[in-house]
Kinemage of the C-alpha trace (Angstrom):
@kinemage 1
@onewidth
@group {chain A} dominant
@subgroup {mainchain}
@vectorlist {calphas} color= white
{ca unk a 1} P -0.655 7.667 5.365
{ca unk a 2} L -3.176 8.536 8.073
{ca unk a 3} L -4.858 11.616 9.465
{ca unk a 4} L -3.642 12.693 12.908
{ca unk a 5} L -7.119 13.939 13.791
{ca unk a 6} L -9.177 11.745 16.107
{ca unk a 7} L -12.393 13.021 17.725
{ca unk a 8} L -11.299 16.605 17.108
{ca unk a 9} L -7.919 16.071 18.753
{ca unk a 10} L -4.652 16.335 16.810
{ca unk a 11} L -2.345 13.546 17.852
{ca unk a 12} L 1.450 13.610 17.698
{ca unk a 13} L 3.063 10.338 16.680
{ca unk a 14} L 6.465 8.786 17.193
{ca unk a 15} L 8.106 5.463 16.355
{ca unk a 16} L 7.951 3.001 19.246
{ca unk a 17} L 10.869 0.878 18.075
{ca unk a 18} L 8.616 -2.180 18.274
{ca unk a 19} L 7.230 -4.510 15.612
{ca unk a 20} L 3.805 -6.150 15.533
{ca unk a 21} L 3.641 -9.110 13.160
{ca unk a 22} L 6.683 -7.595 11.487
{ca unk a 23} L 4.988 -4.214 10.990
{ca unk a 24} L 6.199 -0.879 12.353
{ca unk a 25} L 4.386 0.265 15.511
{ca unk a 26} L 3.710 3.960 16.175
{ca unk a 27} L 2.682 5.565 19.447
{ca unk a 28} L 0.803 8.782 20.111
{ca unk a 29} L 2.196 11.085 22.767
{ca unk a 30} L -1.216 12.174 24.031
{ca unk a 31} L -2.534 8.772 25.174
{ca unk a 32} L 0.546 6.544 24.838
{ca unk a 33} L -1.476 4.135 22.697
{ca unk a 34} L 0.319 1.968 20.136
{ca unk a 35} L -0.824 1.855 16.490
{ca unk a 36} L 0.106 -0.536 13.698
{ca unk a 37} L 1.363 1.080 10.518
{ca unk a 38} L -0.315 -1.253 8.028
{ca unk a 39} L -3.926 -0.672 9.015
{ca unk a 40} L -3.819 2.334 11.345
{ca unk a 41} L -5.385 0.421 14.227
{ca unk a 42} L -4.641 0.928 17.911
{ca unk a 43} L -3.382 -2.393 19.306
{ca unk a 44} L -2.583 -1.268 22.837
{ca unk a 45} L -3.578 1.506 25.228
{ca unk a 46} L -6.692 3.564 25.903
{ca unk a 47} L -7.415 3.950 22.156
{ca unk a 48} L -7.427 0.144 21.695
{ca unk a 49} L -9.439 -0.889 18.629
{ca unk a 50} L -9.762 2.636 17.209
{ca unk a 51} L -8.618 3.274 13.639
{ca unk a 52} L -7.025 6.333 12.110
{ca unk a 53} L -8.551 7.719 8.916
{ca unk a 54} L -6.592 6.635 5.853
{ca unk a 55} L -5.308 9.482 3.654
{ca unk a 56} L -4.532 8.534 0.019
{ca unk a 57} L -0.929 9.046 -1.061
{ca unk a 58} L 1.084 8.521 -4.239
{ca unk a 59} L 4.567 7.089 -4.771
{ca unk a 60} L 6.080 9.249 -7.508
{ca unk a 61} L 9.054 11.413 -8.426
{ca unk a 62} L 9.493 14.875 -6.944
{ca unk a 63} L 9.563 16.382 -10.439
{ca unk a 64} L 6.240 14.831 -11.448
{ca unk a 65} L 4.622 15.825 -8.146
{ca unk a 66} L 5.776 19.449 -8.270
{ca unk a 67} L 4.656 19.761 -11.871
{ca unk a 68} L 1.147 18.737 -10.804
{ca unk a 69} L 1.272 20.595 -7.461
{ca unk a 70} L 3.575 23.631 -7.823
{ca unk a 71} L 2.679 25.029 -4.375
{ca unk a 72} L 3.950 21.930 -2.553
{ca unk a 73} L 5.820 22.415 0.737
{ca unk a 74} L 8.826 20.173 1.396
{ca unk a 75} L 9.655 18.695 4.803
{ca unk a 76} L 13.220 19.668 5.619
{ca unk a 77} L 15.509 16.786 6.583
{ca unk a 78} L 17.645 16.821 9.702
{ca unk a 79} L 21.424 17.039 9.264
{ca unk a 80} L 21.635 13.385 10.239
{ca unk a 81} L 19.222 12.395 7.477
{ca unk a 82} L 21.013 14.545 4.902
{ca unk a 83} L 24.291 12.731 5.554
{ca unk a 84} L 22.780 9.251 5.496
{ca unk a 85} L 23.356 7.492 2.166
{ca unk a 86} L 21.016 4.531 2.637
{ca unk a 87} L 18.225 3.297 4.868
{ca unk a 88} L 19.175 1.754 8.203
{ca unk a 89} L 17.046 -1.184 7.071
{ca unk a 90} L 18.947 -1.674 3.786
{ca unk a 91} L 20.691 -4.953 4.764
{ca unk a 92} L 17.377 -6.419 5.975
{ca unk a 93} L 15.521 -5.312 2.851
{ca unk a 94} L 18.205 -6.695 0.540
{ca unk a 95} L 18.339 -10.181 2.080
{ca unk a 96} L 15.318 -12.342 1.115
{ca unk a 97} L 16.202 -14.835 3.841
{ca unk a 98} L 16.508 -12.306 6.668
{ca unk a 99} L 13.497 -12.266 8.965
{ca unk a 100} L 13.490 -10.610 12.357
{ca unk a 101} L 10.745 -12.906 13.634
{ca unk a 102} L 11.644 -16.574 12.867
{ca unk a 103} L 8.401 -17.929 14.350
{ca unk a 104} L 6.462 -16.118 11.615
{ca unk a 105} L 8.483 -17.879 8.924
{ca unk a 106} L 7.648 -21.225 10.529
{ca unk a 107} L 3.936 -20.394 10.788
{ca unk a 108} L 3.756 -19.419 7.105
{ca unk a 109} L 5.965 -22.201 5.756
{ca unk a 110} L 3.007 -23.774 3.924
{ca unk a 111} L 1.413 -20.524 2.730
{ca unk a 112} L 2.590 -20.876 -0.882
{ca unk a 113} L 4.651 -17.682 -1.010
{ca unk a 114} L 8.114 -16.926 0.362
{ca unk a 115} L 7.482 -14.875 3.504
{ca unk a 116} L 9.375 -11.825 2.211
{ca unk a 117} L 7.575 -11.691 -1.127
{ca unk a 118} L 6.536 -8.070 -1.705
{ca unk a 119} L 2.799 -7.906 -2.333
{ca unk a 120} L 0.230 -5.212 -3.028
{ca unk a 121} L -2.786 -5.915 -0.856
{ca unk a 122} L -6.428 -4.902 -1.273
{ca unk a 123} L -9.307 -5.333 1.181
{ca unk a 124} L -13.013 -4.938 0.373
{ca unk a 125} L -16.175 -6.232 2.059
{ca unk a 126} L -14.294 -8.679 4.276
{ca unk a 127} L -12.253 -10.103 1.399
{ca unk a 128} L -8.487 -9.681 1.053
{ca unk a 129} L -6.291 -10.207 -2.006
{ca unk a 130} L -2.513 -10.045 -2.370
{ca unk a 131} L -0.926 -9.363 -5.769
{ca unk a 132} L 2.803 -10.223 -5.854
{ca unk a 133} L 5.031 -7.390 -7.043
{ca unk a 134} L 6.387 -9.679 -9.781
{ca unk a 135} L 2.919 -9.793 -11.390
{ca unk a 136} L 2.802 -6.003 -11.616
{ca unk a 137} L 6.361 -5.842 -12.930
{ca unk a 138} L 5.157 -7.944 -15.845
{ca unk a 139} L 1.777 -6.241 -16.387
{ca unk a 140} L 1.261 -2.550 -15.684
{ca unk a 141} L -2.522 -3.123 -15.473
{ca unk a 142} L -3.958 -6.081 -13.554
{ca unk a 143} L -7.722 -6.683 -13.719
{ca unk a 144} L -9.124 -8.731 -10.846
{ca unk a 145} L -11.905 -8.727 -8.256
{ca unk a 146} L -12.124 -8.293 -4.481
{ca unk a 147} L -15.160 -8.457 -2.232
{ca unk a 148} L -17.497 -8.873 -5.192
{ca unk a 149} L -16.198 -5.724 -6.913
{ca unk a 150} L -14.274 -5.517 -10.184
{ca unk a 151} L -10.986 -3.743 -9.512
{ca unk a 152} L -7.732 -2.929 -11.274
{ca unk a 153} L -4.226 -2.396 -9.954
{ca unk a 154} L -2.143 0.033 -12.019
{ca unk a 155} L 1.649 0.330 -11.902
{ca unk a 156} L 3.558 3.497 -12.738
{ca unk a 157} L 6.305 2.408 -15.147
{ca unk a 158} L 8.432 5.407 -14.094
{ca unk a 159} L 8.418 4.986 -10.316
{ca unk a 160} L 7.071 1.483 -9.678
{ca unk a 161} L 4.281 2.918 -7.534
{ca unk a 162} L 0.932 1.084 -7.610
{ca unk a 163} L -2.586 2.480 -7.226
{ca unk a 164} L -6.012 0.837 -7.300
{ca unk a 165} L -9.236 1.704 -9.057
{ca unk a 166} L -12.775 0.285 -9.233
{ca unk a 167} L -13.373 -0.737 -12.873
{ca unk a 168} L -17.147 -0.453 -12.776
{ca unk a 169} L -18.577 2.538 -14.653
{ca unk a 170} L -22.266 3.318 -15.208
{ca unk a 171} L -23.274 -0.250 -14.335
{ca unk a 172} L -20.737 -1.827 -16.698
{ca unk a 173} L -17.657 -3.846 -15.720
{ca unk a 174} L -14.666 -2.795 -17.782
{ca unk a 175} L -11.493 -4.653 -18.661
{ca unk a 176} L -8.767 -2.014 -18.567
{ca unk a 177} L -5.544 -1.892 -20.558
{ca unk a 178} L -2.649 0.590 -20.741
{ca unk a 179} L -2.586 3.303 -23.392
{ca unk a 180} L 0.518 3.427 -25.553
{ca unk a 181} L 2.647 6.444 -24.718
{ca unk a 182} L 0.993 6.992 -21.308
{ca unk a 183} L 1.748 5.727 -17.824
{ca unk a 184} L -0.929 3.333 -16.584
{ca unk a 185} L -1.461 5.495 -13.507
{ca unk a 186} L -2.456 8.413 -15.754
{ca unk a 187} L -4.613 6.983 -18.546
{ca unk a 188} L -6.208 3.616 -19.414
{ca unk a 189} L -8.452 2.246 -22.142
{ca unk a 190} L -11.106 -0.446 -22.366
{ca unk a 191} L -10.117 -3.763 -23.946
{ca unk a 192} L -12.578 -3.243 -26.798
{ca unk a 193} L -10.992 0.116 -27.591
{ca unk a 194} L -14.283 1.905 -27.122
{ca unk a 195} L -13.329 4.265 -24.313
{ca unk a 196} L -10.318 5.934 -22.754
{ca unk a 197} L -10.258 7.181 -19.166
{ca unk a 198} L -8.093 9.485 -17.154
{ca unk a 199} L -7.350 7.312 -14.131
{ca unk a 200} L -8.560 10.046 -11.778
{ca unk a 201} L -12.037 9.640 -13.312
{ca unk a 202} L -12.298 6.152 -11.763
{ca unk a 203} L -13.188 5.470 -8.134
{ca unk a 204} L -10.056 5.107 -6.020
{ca unk a 205} L -9.223 1.915 -4.151
{ca unk a 206} L -6.773 1.620 -1.268
{ca unk a 207} L -3.694 -0.512 -1.969
{ca unk a 208} L -1.096 -1.437 0.674
{ca unk a 209} L 2.468 -2.493 -0.122
{ca unk a 210} L 3.925 -4.990 2.343
{ca unk a 211} L 5.850 -8.190 2.760
{ca unk a 212} L 3.590 -11.227 2.411
{ca unk a 213} L 4.128 -12.252 6.038
{ca unk a 214} L 3.166 -8.795 7.327
{ca unk a 215} L 0.116 -8.610 5.074
{ca unk a 216} L -1.361 -12.017 5.906
{ca unk a 217} L -0.622 -11.725 9.627
{ca unk a 218} L -2.463 -8.378 9.637
{ca unk a 219} L -5.543 -9.356 7.593
{ca unk a 220} L -5.762 -12.940 8.861
{ca unk a 221} L -6.669 -14.691 5.615
{ca unk a 222} L -5.835 -13.558 2.097
{ca unk a 223} L -6.142 -14.901 -1.389
{ca unk a 224} L -3.133 -14.567 -3.664
{ca unk a 225} L -3.619 -13.610 -7.303
{ca unk a 226} L -2.967 -16.688 -9.421
{ca unk a 227} L -3.816 -19.231 -6.725
């Protein structure tokens, strides 16, 4: 999610219908510039090279969100959207072999991961790391490092959503583990059992969910957890 504010101007975005390295491309109606969804960067037009400000978001259930934010407003769907039973992209998402851009598959043939592997990507200080979704399906808390910082990826066992946190507190590097009876995105504990944290007490870290091919083509070079 990104802010629509740029230099004091509120931009209005639409979907261009194009893909860039397999990633959705947006356009703004004010300048006609094109922006890539995965990193909010303008890739064409007068705003070329500019980046939109990232706004943190959470993948959760409506019930859990409203309980925490009772004054939430809900975006009303169009009649078309109300009648639709599945995403227009459902067949593409369901087929691990389907790839709209065959040349990308060829370019990444030796990358070590199937091109449509779902990964959770993190970037810090010029370093990029991809954590396959299968790793987080096995472990709800993954301790790792990116860009010289100790970080943790936490999976919500209810929704499958993943968030990131810096696991450095008061000069100490912590190994984090889930707390029995709590979702990992709500509460964690240190491996030695000495401390328990509400996840919101820890510094937030941006995490992007993408296909492996889209992630690595966007960031250029990326480590993969376990390699």
